[in-house]
DRENDO-1510 file (C-alpha; in Angstrom, 1 decimal, always signed):
<recs>
REC; n; res; u; v; w
REC; 1; UNK; -114.3; +120.0; -51.8 .
REC; 2; UNK; -113.3; +116.5; -50.8 .
REC; 3; UNK; -116.0; +115.1; -53.1 .
REC; 4; UNK; -114.6; +117.1; -56.0 .
REC; 5; UNK; -111.4; +115.1; -55.5 .
REC; 6; UNK; -113.3; +111.9; -55.8 .
REC; 7; UNK; -114.8; +113.3; -58.9 .
REC; 8; UNK; -111.4; +113.9; -60.4 .
REC; 9; UNK; -110.0; +110.5; -59.5 .
REC; 10; UNK; -112.9; +108.5; -60.8 .
REC; 11; UNK; -113.7; +110.7; -63.8 .
REC; 12; UNK; -110.4; +109.5; -65.3 .
REC; 13; UNK; -111.6; +105.9; -65.3 .
REC; 14; UNK; -114.6; +106.2; -67.6 .
REC; 15; UNK; -113.5; +109.2; -69.6 .
REC; 16; UNK; -110.4; +107.4; -70.7 .
REC; 17; UNK; -112.5; +104.3; -71.5 .
REC; 18; UNK; -114.4; +106.2; -74.1 .
REC; 19; UNK; -111.2; +107.7; -75.5 .
REC; 20; UNK; -109.5; +104.3; -75.8 .
REC; 21; UNK; -110.5; +103.5; -79.4 .
REC; 22; UNK; -109.0; +106.9; -80.6 .
REC; 23; UNK; -105.9; +106.5; -78.4 .
REC; 24; UNK; -105.4; +103.1; -80.1 .
REC; 25; UNK; -105.8; +104.7; -83.5 .
REC; 26; UNK; -103.2; +107.3; -82.6 .
REC; 27; UNK; -100.6; +104.6; -81.8 .
REC; 28; UNK; -101.4; +101.8; -84.4 .
REC; 29; UNK; -98.0; +100.2; -84.0 .
REC; 30; UNK; -98.5; +99.6; -80.2 .
REC; 31; UNK; -100.2; +96.2; -79.4 .
REC; 32; UNK; -103.5; +96.1; -77.5 .
REC; 33; UNK; -101.7; +94.4; -74.5 .
REC; 34; UNK; -99.0; +97.2; -74.3 .
REC; 35; UNK; -101.6; +100.0; -74.8 .
REC; 36; UNK; -103.7; +98.5; -72.0 .
REC; 37; UNK; -101.1; +99.9; -69.6 .
REC; 38; UNK; -102.8; +103.3; -70.2 .
REC; 39; UNK; -105.3; +101.8; -67.7 .
REC; 40; UNK; -103.1; +99.3; -65.9 .
REC; 41; UNK; -100.3; +101.8; -65.0 .
REC; 42; UNK; -102.9; +104.1; -63.4 .
REC; 43; UNK; -104.5; +101.3; -61.5 .
REC; 44; UNK; -101.3; +99.5; -60.4 .
REC; 45; UNK; -99.6; +102.6; -59.1 .
REC; 46; UNK; -102.8; +103.9; -57.5 .
REC; 47; UNK; -103.2; +100.6; -55.7 .
REC; 48; UNK; -99.6; +100.3; -54.6 .
REC; 49; UNK; -99.4; +103.8; -53.1 .
REC; 50; UNK; -102.8; +104.2; -51.6 .
REC; 51; UNK; -102.0; +102.8; -48.2 .
REC; 52; UNK; -98.7; +104.5; -47.7 .
REC; 53; UNK; -100.3; +107.7; -48.9 .
REC; 54; UNK; -103.0; +107.3; -46.3 .
REC; 55; UNK; -100.3; +106.9; -43.6 .
REC; 56; UNK; -98.5; +109.9; -45.0 .
REC; 57; UNK; -101.7; +112.0; -44.8 .
REC; 58; UNK; -102.2; +110.9; -41.2 .
REC; 59; UNK; -98.6; +111.8; -40.2 .
REC; 60; UNK; -98.0; +115.0; -42.3 .
REC; 61; UNK; -101.5; +116.5; -42.4 .
REC; 62; UNK; -104.5; +115.5; -44.5 .
REC; 63; UNK; -105.2; +119.0; -46.0 .
REC; 64; UNK; -101.5; +119.4; -46.9 .
REC; 65; UNK; -101.3; +116.0; -48.7 .
REC; 66; UNK; -104.6; +116.8; -50.3 .
REC; 67; UNK; -103.2; +120.0; -51.8 .
REC; 68; UNK; -100.0; +118.3; -53.0 .
REC; 69; UNK; -102.1; +115.6; -54.7 .
REC; 70; UNK; -104.2; +118.2; -56.5 .
REC; 71; UNK; -101.3; +120.1; -57.9 .
REC; 72; UNK; -99.5; +116.9; -59.0 .
REC; 73; UNK; -102.8; +115.6; -60.6 .
REC; 74; UNK; -103.1; +118.8; -62.6 .
REC; 75; UNK; -99.5; +118.6; -63.9 .
REC; 76; UNK; -99.8; +114.9; -64.8 .
REC; 77; UNK; -103.1; +115.5; -66.6 .
REC; 78; UNK; -101.3; +118.2; -68.7 .
REC; 79; UNK; -98.5; +115.7; -69.4 .
REC; 80; UNK; -101.0; +113.1; -70.6 .
REC; 81; UNK; -102.7; +115.6; -72.9 .
REC; 82; UNK; -99.3; +116.5; -74.5 .
REC; 83; UNK; -97.9; +112.9; -74.6 .
REC; 84; UNK; -96.0; +112.4; -78.0 .
REC; 85; UNK; -95.8; +108.6; -77.7 .
REC; 86; UNK; -97.7; +105.7; -76.1 .
REC; 87; UNK; -94.8; +105.3; -73.7 .
REC; 88; UNK; -95.0; +108.9; -72.6 .
REC; 89; UNK; -98.7; +108.6; -72.1 .
REC; 90; UNK; -98.3; +105.5; -69.9 .
REC; 91; UNK; -95.6; +107.3; -67.9 .
REC; 92; UNK; -97.8; +110.4; -67.4 .
REC; 93; UNK; -100.7; +108.1; -66.3 .
REC; 94; UNK; -98.4; +106.6; -63.7 .
REC; 95; UNK; -97.6; +110.0; -62.3 .
REC; 96; UNK; -101.3; +110.9; -62.4 .
REC; 97; UNK; -101.9; +107.7; -60.3 .
REC; 98; UNK; -99.4; +108.9; -57.7 .
REC; 99; UNK; -101.5; +112.1; -57.3 .
REC; 100; UNK; -104.7; +110.1; -57.2 .
REC; 101; UNK; -103.3; +108.0; -54.4 .
REC; 102; UNK; -102.5; +111.1; -52.4 .
REC; 103; UNK; -106.0; +112.5; -53.0 .
REC; 104; UNK; -108.3; +109.6; -52.3 .
REC; 105; UNK; -107.5; +108.6; -48.6 .
REC; 106; UNK; -106.9; +112.2; -47.6 .
REC; 107; UNK; -110.2; +113.4; -49.0 .
REC; 108; UNK; -112.3; +110.7; -47.2 .
REC; 109; UNK; -110.3; +111.2; -43.9 .
REC; 110; UNK; -111.1; +114.9; -44.1 .
REC; 111; UNK; -114.8; +114.2; -44.7 .
REC; 112; UNK; -115.7; +111.4; -42.1 .
REC; 113; UNK; -114.9; +113.2; -38.8 .
REC; 114; UNK; -117.3; +115.9; -39.8 .
REC; 115; UNK; -120.2; +113.4; -39.4 .
REC; 116; UNK; -121.5; +111.6; -36.3 .
REC; 117; UNK; -121.1; +107.8; -36.4 .
REC; 118; UNK; -124.8; +107.2; -37.2 .
REC; 119; UNK; -124.5; +109.3; -40.4 .
REC; 120; UNK; -121.2; +108.1; -41.6 .
REC; 121; UNK; -122.8; +105.6; -44.0 .
REC; 122; UNK; -124.6; +108.5; -45.6 .
REC; 123; UNK; -121.3; +110.5; -45.8 .
REC; 124; UNK; -119.6; +107.6; -47.5 .
REC; 125; UNK; -122.5; +107.3; -49.8 .
REC; 126; UNK; -122.3; +111.0; -50.7 .
REC; 127; UNK; -118.5; +110.6; -51.4 .
REC; 128; UNK; -119.2; +107.5; -53.5 .
REC; 129; UNK; -122.1; +109.2; -55.2 .
REC; 130; UNK; -119.7; +112.0; -56.4 .
REC; 131; UNK; -117.5; +109.3; -57.8 .
REC; 132; UNK; -120.4; +107.7; -59.5 .
REC; 133; UNK; -121.5; +111.1; -61.0 .
REC; 134; UNK; -118.0; +111.4; -62.4 .
REC; 135; UNK; -118.4; +107.9; -63.9 .
REC; 136; UNK; -121.7; +109.0; -65.3 .
REC; 137; UNK; -120.2; +112.3; -66.7 .
REC; 138; UNK; -117.2; +110.5; -68.1 .
REC; 139; UNK; -118.7; +108.7; -71.1 .
REC; 140; UNK; -120.9; +111.5; -72.3 .
REC; 141; UNK; -118.4; +114.3; -71.7 .
REC; 142; UNK; -115.6; +112.1; -73.1 .
REC; 143; UNK; -117.6; +111.3; -76.2 .
REC; 144; UNK; -118.3; +115.0; -76.8 .
REC; 145; UNK; -114.7; +116.0; -76.2 .
REC; 146; UNK; -113.2; +113.2; -78.3 .
REC; 147; UNK; -115.7; +113.9; -81.2 .
REC; 148; UNK; -115.0; +117.7; -81.2 .
REC; 149; UNK; -111.3; +117.9; -80.2 .
REC; 150; UNK; -109.7; +114.5; -80.1 .
REC; 151; UNK; -108.8; +112.2; -77.2 .
REC; 152; UNK; -106.2; +114.6; -75.6 .
REC; 153; UNK; -109.1; +116.9; -74.5 .
REC; 154; UNK; -110.2; +114.3; -72.0 .
REC; 155; UNK; -107.1; +115.2; -70.0 .
REC; 156; UNK; -107.2; +118.9; -70.5 .
REC; 157; UNK; -110.7; +119.0; -68.9 .
REC; 158; UNK; -109.2; +118.0; -65.5 .
REC; 159; UNK; -107.3; +121.3; -65.3 .
REC; 160; UNK; -110.2; +123.7; -64.4 .
REC; 161; UNK; -111.5; +121.2; -61.8 .
REC; 162; UNK; -108.1; +121.0; -60.2 .
REC; 163; UNK; -107.8; +124.8; -60.0 .
REC; 164; UNK; -111.3; +125.2; -58.6 .
REC; 165; UNK; -110.8; +122.5; -56.0 .
REC; 166; UNK; -107.4; +123.8; -54.9 .
REC; 167; UNK; -108.6; +127.4; -54.4 .
REC; 168; UNK; -111.7; +126.4; -52.5 .
REC; 169; UNK; -109.9; +123.9; -50.3 .
REC; 170; UNK; -107.7; +126.7; -48.9 .
REC; 171; UNK; -110.9; +128.3; -47.4 .
REC; 172; UNK; -113.1; +125.3; -46.6 .
REC; 173; UNK; -110.9; +122.5; -45.3 .
REC; 174; UNK; -109.3; +122.3; -41.8 .
REC; 175; UNK; -106.0; +120.7; -41.2 .
REC; 176; UNK; -105.9; +117.5; -39.2 .
REC; 177; UNK; -103.3; +114.9; -38.4 .
REC; 178; UNK; -102.5; +112.0; -36.1 .
REC; 179; UNK; -99.5; +113.2; -34.0 .
REC; 180; UNK; -98.5; +109.6; -33.2 .
REC; 181; UNK; -98.6; +108.4; -36.8 .
REC; 182; UNK; -95.4; +107.0; -38.3 .
REC; 183; UNK; -94.6; +106.1; -41.9 .
REC; 184; UNK; -94.9; +102.4; -42.8 .
REC; 185; UNK; -92.2; +99.9; -43.5 .
REC; 186; UNK; -90.7; +100.9; -46.9 .
REC; 187; UNK; -89.9; +97.3; -47.9 .
REC; 188; UNK; -93.6; +96.4; -47.6 .
REC; 189; UNK; -94.4; +99.2; -49.9 .
REC; 190; UNK; -92.0; +97.9; -52.5 .
REC; 191; UNK; -93.2; +94.3; -52.1 .
REC; 192; UNK; -96.9; +95.2; -52.6 .
REC; 193; UNK; -96.3; +97.5; -55.6 .
REC; 194; UNK; -94.0; +95.1; -57.5 .
REC; 195; UNK; -96.2; +92.1; -56.7 .
REC; 196; UNK; -99.3; +93.7; -58.1 .
REC; 197; UNK; -97.4; +95.0; -61.1 .
REC; 198; UNK; -95.9; +91.6; -61.9 .
REC; 199; UNK; -99.2; +89.8; -61.7 .
REC; 200; UNK; -100.8; +92.4; -64.0 .
REC; 201; UNK; -97.9; +92.1; -66.5 .
REC; 202; UNK; -98.4; +88.3; -66.5 .
REC; 203; UNK; -102.1; +88.6; -67.3 .
REC; 204; UNK; -101.7; +91.1; -70.2 .
REC; 205; UNK; -99.0; +88.9; -71.6 .
REC; 206; UNK; -101.5; +86.1; -71.9 .
REC; 207; UNK; -103.2; +87.5; -75.1 .
REC; 208; UNK; -103.6; +85.2; -78.0 .
REC; 209; UNK; -103.2; +82.2; -75.6 .
REC; 210; UNK; -99.6; +83.0; -75.0 .
REC; 211; UNK; -99.7; +82.1; -71.3 .
REC; 212; UNK; -96.2; +80.5; -71.5 .
REC; 213; UNK; -94.7; +84.0; -71.5 .
REC; 214; UNK; -97.0; +84.9; -68.6 .
REC; 215; UNK; -96.0; +82.2; -66.1 .
REC; 216; UNK; -92.9; +83.8; -64.7 .
REC; 217; UNK; -94.4; +87.3; -64.0 .
REC; 218; UNK; -97.4; +85.5; -62.4 .
REC; 219; UNK; -95.2; +83.3; -60.2 .
REC; 220; UNK; -93.0; +86.2; -59.2 .
REC; 221; UNK; -96.0; +88.4; -58.3 .
REC; 222; UNK; -97.5; +85.7; -56.2 .
REC; 223; UNK; -94.2; +85.1; -54.3 .
REC; 224; UNK; -93.8; +88.9; -53.7 .
REC; 225; UNK; -97.3; +89.1; -52.3 .
REC; 226; UNK; -96.7; +86.2; -50.0 .
REC; 227; UNK; -93.5; +87.9; -48.8 .
REC; 228; UNK; -95.5; +91.1; -48.3 .
REC; 229; UNK; -98.0; +89.2; -46.0 .
REC; 230; UNK; -95.2; +87.5; -44.0 .
REC; 231; UNK; -93.4; +90.8; -43.5 .
REC; 232; UNK; -96.5; +92.6; -42.5 .
REC; 233; UNK; -96.9; +90.1; -39.6 .
REC; 234; UNK; -93.4; +90.6; -38.4 .
REC; 235; UNK; -92.3; +94.3; -38.7 .
REC; 236; UNK; -93.0; +97.0; -36.2 .
REC; 237; UNK; -94.6; +99.4; -38.8 .
REC; 238; UNK; -96.5; +97.2; -41.3 .
REC; 239; UNK; -98.0; +98.8; -44.3 .
REC; 240; UNK; -101.3; +97.1; -43.4 .
REC; 241; UNK; -101.8; +96.1; -39.7 .
REC; 242; UNK; -102.8; +92.4; -39.6 .
REC; 243; UNK; -105.2; +93.3; -36.7 .
REC; 244; UNK; -107.4; +95.1; -39.1 .
REC; 245; UNK; -108.3; +91.9; -40.9 .
REC; 246; UNK; -109.5; +90.3; -37.7 .
REC; 247; UNK; -112.4; +92.7; -37.9 .
REC; 248; UNK; -115.1; +90.8; -39.8 .
REC; 249; UNK; -116.7; +93.8; -41.4 .
REC; 250; UNK; -113.3; +95.1; -42.6 .
REC; 251; UNK; -112.1; +91.8; -44.0 .
REC; 252; UNK; -115.4; +91.2; -45.7 .
REC; 253; UNK; -115.4; +94.6; -47.3 .
REC; 254; UNK; -111.9; +94.2; -48.6 .
REC; 255; UNK; -112.7; +90.9; -50.2 .
REC; 256; UNK; -115.8; +92.5; -51.7 .
REC; 257; UNK; -113.9; +95.4; -53.1 .
REC; 258; UNK; -111.4; +93.1; -54.7 .
REC; 259; UNK; -113.9; +90.8; -56.4 .
REC; 260; UNK; -116.6; +93.3; -57.3 .
REC; 261; UNK; -114.2; +95.9; -58.8 .
REC; 262; UNK; -112.8; +93.3; -61.2 .
REC; 263; UNK; -116.3; +92.8; -62.6 .
REC; 264; UNK; -117.3; +96.4; -62.5 .
REC; 265; UNK; -114.3; +98.0; -64.2 .
REC; 266; UNK; -114.2; +95.2; -66.8 .
REC; 267; UNK; -117.9; +96.0; -67.5 .
REC; 268; UNK; -117.2; +99.7; -67.9 .
REC; 269; UNK; -114.6; +99.0; -70.6 .
REC; 270; UNK; -116.3; +96.0; -72.3 .
REC; 271; UNK; -119.5; +97.9; -72.9 .
REC; 272; UNK; -117.7; +100.7; -74.7 .
REC; 273; UNK; -115.7; +98.2; -76.8 .
REC; 274; UNK; -118.8; +96.2; -77.5 .
REC; 275; UNK; -120.8; +99.2; -78.7 .
REC; 276; UNK; -118.1; +100.5; -80.9 .
REC; 277; UNK; -116.7; +97.2; -82.1 .
REC; 278; UNK; -119.8; +94.9; -82.5 .
REC; 279; UNK; -122.7; +97.3; -82.9 .
REC; 280; UNK; -120.6; +99.9; -84.8 .
REC; 281; UNK; -121.5; +103.0; -82.7 .
REC; 282; UNK; -119.3; +106.0; -83.0 .
REC; 283; UNK; -117.5; +107.3; -79.9 .
REC; 284; UNK; -120.0; +110.0; -79.1 .
REC; 285; UNK; -123.0; +107.7; -79.5 .
REC; 286; UNK; -121.3; +105.0; -77.4 .
REC; 287; UNK; -120.6; +107.6; -74.7 .
REC; 288; UNK; -124.2; +108.7; -74.5 .
REC; 289; UNK; -125.4; +105.1; -74.7 .
REC; 290; UNK; -123.6; +104.0; -71.5 .
REC; 291; UNK; -124.4; +107.1; -69.4 .
REC; 292; UNK; -127.6; +105.8; -67.8 .
REC; 293; UNK; -125.8; +103.1; -65.9 .
REC; 294; UNK; -123.5; +105.4; -64.0 .
REC; 295; UNK; -126.3; +107.8; -63.4 .
REC; 296; UNK; -128.2; +105.0; -61.6 .
REC; 297; UNK; -125.0; +104.3; -59.6 .
REC; 298; UNK; -125.0; +107.9; -58.4 .
REC; 299; UNK; -128.6; +107.6; -57.3 .
REC; 300; UNK; -128.0; +104.2; -55.6 .
REC; 301; UNK; -124.8; +105.4; -53.8 .
REC; 302; UNK; -126.8; +107.9; -51.8 .
REC; 303; UNK; -129.6; +105.6; -51.1 .
REC; 304; UNK; -127.2; +102.7; -50.3 .
REC; 305; UNK; -125.5; +104.8; -47.7 .
REC; 306; UNK; -128.8; +105.5; -45.8 .
REC; 307; UNK; -129.6; +101.8; -46.1 .
REC; 308; UNK; -126.3; +100.9; -44.5 .
REC; 309; UNK; -126.8; +103.4; -41.7 .
REC; 310; UNK; -130.2; +101.9; -40.9 .
REC; 311; UNK; -129.9; +98.2; -41.6 .
REC; 312; UNK; -126.2; +97.6; -41.8 .
REC; 313; UNK; -123.7; +97.6; -44.6 .
REC; 314; UNK; -124.3; +94.0; -45.6 .
REC; 315; UNK; -127.9; +94.8; -46.6 .
REC; 316; UNK; -126.7; +97.4; -49.2 .
REC; 317; UNK; -123.9; +95.0; -50.5 .
REC; 318; UNK; -126.2; +92.0; -50.8 .
REC; 319; UNK; -128.9; +94.0; -52.6 .
REC; 320; UNK; -126.4; +95.7; -54.9 .
REC; 321; UNK; -124.7; +92.4; -55.7 .
REC; 322; UNK; -127.9; +90.8; -56.8 .
REC; 323; UNK; -128.9; +93.7; -59.0 .
REC; 324; UNK; -125.5; +93.7; -60.6 .
REC; 325; UNK; -125.7; +90.0; -61.3 .
REC; 326; UNK; -129.1; +90.3; -62.8 .
REC; 327; UNK; -127.9; +93.0; -65.2 .
REC; 328; UNK; -124.9; +91.0; -66.3 .
REC; 329; UNK; -127.1; +87.9; -66.8 .
REC; 330; UNK; -129.4; +90.1; -69.0 .
REC; 331; UNK; -126.4; +91.2; -71.1 .
REC; 332; UNK; -125.2; +87.7; -71.5 .
REC; 333; UNK; -128.6; +86.2; -72.3 .
REC; 334; UNK; -130.4; +88.9; -74.3 .
REC; 335; UNK; -127.9; +91.1; -76.0 .
REC; 336; UNK; -127.2; +90.0; -79.6 .
REC; 337; UNK; -125.0; +91.1; -82.5 .
REC; 338; UNK; -127.7; +93.4; -83.8 .
REC; 339; UNK; -128.3; +96.7; -82.0 .
REC; 340; UNK; -131.2; +96.7; -79.5 .
REC; 341; UNK; -130.2; +99.4; -77.0 .
REC; 342; UNK; -133.6; +100.5; -75.8 .
REC; 343; UNK; -135.1; +97.1; -75.2 .
REC; 344; UNK; -132.1; +95.1; -73.9 .
REC; 345; UNK; -129.0; +97.1; -73.3 .
REC; 346; UNK; -130.6; +100.0; -71.4 .
REC; 347; UNK; -132.4; +97.7; -68.9 .
REC; 348; UNK; -129.1; +95.8; -68.3 .
REC; 349; UNK; -127.4; +99.2; -67.6 .
REC; 350; UNK; -130.0; +100.3; -65.2 .
REC; 351; UNK; -129.7; +97.1; -63.2 .
REC; 352; UNK; -125.9; +97.0; -63.1 .
REC; 353; UNK; -125.8; +100.8; -62.3 .
REC; 354; UNK; -128.1; +100.4; -59.3 .
REC; 355; UNK; -126.1; +97.5; -58.1 .
REC; 356; UNK; -122.7; +99.3; -58.4 .
REC; 357; UNK; -124.0; +102.3; -56.3 .
REC; 358; UNK; -125.4; +100.1; -53.6 .
REC; 359; UNK; -122.4; +97.8; -53.4 .
REC; 360; UNK; -119.8; +100.6; -53.1 .
REC; 361; UNK; -121.9; +102.5; -50.5 .
REC; 362; UNK; -122.1; +99.3; -48.4 .
REC; 363; UNK; -118.5; +98.4; -48.8 .
REC; 364; UNK; -117.3; +101.9; -48.0 .
REC; 365; UNK; -119.3; +101.9; -44.8 .
REC; 366; UNK; -118.1; +98.5; -43.7 .
REC; 367; UNK; -114.5; +99.3; -44.3 .
REC; 368; UNK; -114.5; +102.0; -41.7 .
REC; 369; UNK; -117.4; +101.0; -39.5 .
REC; 370; UNK; -115.3; +99.6; -36.6 .
REC; 371; UNK; -112.2; +101.7; -37.0 .
REC; 372; UNK; -111.2; +104.6; -34.7 .
REC; 373; UNK; -111.0; +108.1; -36.4 .
REC; 374; UNK; -107.1; +107.9; -36.4 .
REC; 375; UNK; -107.4; +104.9; -38.8 .
REC; 376; UNK; -110.0; +106.4; -41.2 .
REC; 377; UNK; -107.4; +107.3; -43.8 .
REC; 378; UNK; -105.6; +104.0; -43.5 .
REC; 379; UNK; -108.8; +101.9; -43.5 .
REC; 380; UNK; -110.3; +103.7; -46.5 .
REC; 381; UNK; -106.9; +103.5; -48.3 .
REC; 382; UNK; -106.9; +99.7; -47.9 .
REC; 383; UNK; -110.4; +99.5; -49.3 .
REC; 384; UNK; -109.6; +101.7; -52.3 .
REC; 385; UNK; -106.4; +99.7; -52.8 .
REC; 386; UNK; -108.4; +96.5; -53.1 .
REC; 387; UNK; -110.7; +98.3; -55.4 .
REC; 388; UNK; -107.9; +99.3; -57.7 .
REC; 389; UNK; -106.2; +95.8; -57.6 .
REC; 390; UNK; -109.5; +94.4; -58.7 .
REC; 391; UNK; -109.7; +96.9; -61.5 .
REC; 392; UNK; -106.2; +96.0; -62.7 .
REC; 393; UNK; -107.1; +92.3; -62.8 .
REC; 394; UNK; -110.5; +92.8; -64.3 .
REC; 395; UNK; -109.3; +95.1; -67.1 .
REC; 396; UNK; -106.3; +92.9; -67.9 .
REC; 397; UNK; -108.3; +89.7; -68.0 .
REC; 398; UNK; -110.9; +91.4; -70.3 .
REC; 399; UNK; -108.4; +92.8; -72.7 .
REC; 400; UNK; -106.3; +89.6; -72.9 .
REC; 401; UNK; -109.5; +87.5; -73.4 .
REC; 402; UNK; -110.8; +89.8; -76.1 .
REC; 403; UNK; -107.4; +89.8; -77.9 .
REC; 404; UNK; -107.3; +86.0; -77.8 .
REC; 405; UNK; -110.8; +85.7; -79.1 .
REC; 406; UNK; -110.5; +88.4; -81.7 .
REC; 407; UNK; -113.1; +90.7; -79.9 .
REC; 408; UNK; -115.9; +88.5; -81.1 .
REC; 409; UNK; -119.5; +88.7; -79.9 .
REC; 410; UNK; -119.1; +85.4; -78.0 .
REC; 411; UNK; -116.0; +86.7; -76.2 .
REC; 412; UNK; -118.1; +89.6; -74.8 .
REC; 413; UNK; -120.9; +87.1; -73.8 .
REC; 414; UNK; -118.3; +85.0; -71.9 .
REC; 415; UNK; -117.1; +88.1; -70.2 .
REC; 416; UNK; -120.6; +89.1; -69.0 .
REC; 417; UNK; -121.1; +85.6; -67.6 .
REC; 418; UNK; -117.8; +86.0; -65.6 .
REC; 419; UNK; -118.9; +89.4; -64.3 .
REC; 420; UNK; -122.2; +87.8; -63.2 .
REC; 421; UNK; -120.2; +85.2; -61.2 .
REC; 422; UNK; -118.3; +88.1; -59.6 .
REC; 423; UNK; -121.6; +89.6; -58.5 .
REC; 424; UNK; -122.6; +86.4; -56.8 .
REC; 425; UNK; -119.3; +86.3; -54.9 .
REC; 426; UNK; -119.9; +89.9; -53.9 .
REC; 427; UNK; -123.3; +88.9; -52.4 .
REC; 428; UNK; -121.4; +86.3; -50.2 .
REC; 429; UNK; -119.0; +89.1; -49.1 .
REC; 430; UNK; -122.1; +91.1; -48.1 .
REC; 431; UNK; -123.3; +88.2; -45.9 .
REC; 432; UNK; -119.9; +88.2; -44.2 .
REC; 433; UNK; -120.0; +91.9; -43.6 .
REC; 434; UNK; -123.4; +91.5; -42.0 .
REC; 435; UNK; -125.1; +94.3; -40.0 .
REC; 436; UNK; -121.9; +96.4; -39.6 .
REC; 437; UNK; -122.6; +100.1; -38.7 .
REC; 438; UNK; -120.4; +102.9; -37.6 .
REC; 439; UNK; -119.8; +102.9; -33.9 .
REC; 440; UNK; -119.5; +105.9; -31.5 .
REC; 441; UNK; -116.3; +104.6; -29.8 .
REC; 442; UNK; -113.1; +103.2; -31.2 .
REC; 443; UNK; -113.1; +99.4; -31.4 .
REC; 444; UNK; -109.9; +97.8; -30.2 .
REC; 445; UNK; -108.4; +95.1; -32.4 .
REC; 446; UNK; -108.8; +91.5; -31.1 .
REC; 447; UNK; -105.1; +91.0; -31.4 .
REC; 448; UNK; -101.9; +92.2; -29.8 .
REC; 449; UNK; -101.6; +95.0; -32.4 .
REC; 450; UNK; -103.8; +97.9; -31.2 .
REC; 451; UNK; -105.9; +100.0; -33.5 .
REC; 452; UNK; -105.7; +102.9; -31.0 .
REC; 453; UNK; -102.1; +103.6; -31.6 .
REC; 454; UNK; -100.0; +103.1; -34.8 .
REC; 455; UNK; -98.2; +99.8; -35.0 .
</recs>
């Protein structure tokens, strides 16, 4: 049941990607930069609320918060499907992101205690594989739905999954909570959320080279994030305990999530836009054409979790980063303006898909490998938060770059090269993570703030 929640949360990434050209056609008077908030609003709100939502699940009960998140996700999906304007769609996506933030950390926190430490990498891989299956299902399912019923159907399809998961969770899941957990400093929540939102706004304002309008949001966002870091080190109940980042495996995994997700989410969207915009594929054909990559990610997630259990999380991250880089290099060097899906595009997808699955399995294992069970929700929330911040920046940079270059073939090639560079940096993060594995006993923080008790 917890994996079905991951399916819901991550299905709405790729399924909305494939619907984006039709969404854009529905609102022709809305600029590409403004319409990009259909993605950005989801990712910004998701990122900002993941960590406090993890703390809330620890304090109020993981199954309870899981159920609230499911109901809210269903209602928000219905609002997205019925949105009369682009603004209403963006607002509904923001509410959907609130629900996703409640679901993600609670679902993983409910799953991990059911596995012994030596199998938690496989558990994380299973959870990640479900998300990858959702990503694989998204383009093909979205293409069929958009072709038959229009883009609104990609939100209606969430409703039966919500109902199924909600009913089953009442019988399968057991309530758990940390009796000593306390809610985090609310000022830190505001600083993080507004800081990420301001930086994202600055990036999407940079379309057509208009970076003069982007300076102030970027500066304001940077200042807010610095203030967030300063406050986290001083308050009694920080949103993110500074002691967590003194754990090498945790710090390396968070950096890896941030960098790799920027490239991965940009790749998901850019390939759809390339196939429909440069090669002239229709939406259904494009959805089917990009499905093999996520299918490989689903396979590699499961295998990567076992590799992380046996050899350490770093082995999975390094291997996956190299595969992802090779795939992006193939896209940049061999894909041309004339269609060549079978001989060039498919091999690139297989490489990047295998890389994505291995990287996320390794990063997910590393993020919680040295944490005590009472910090599973918080630790996984920080990792997913970094993943979503990376998605915000990757998608915003992609769309602003394409807008500035007129979505030309050379603009896509430049994007693939940038994604390959992100893969190399991910490899370095894997080296930092090293041979991290789940441990049988809680590991104390090497700092005055304890990981055994809430700060």
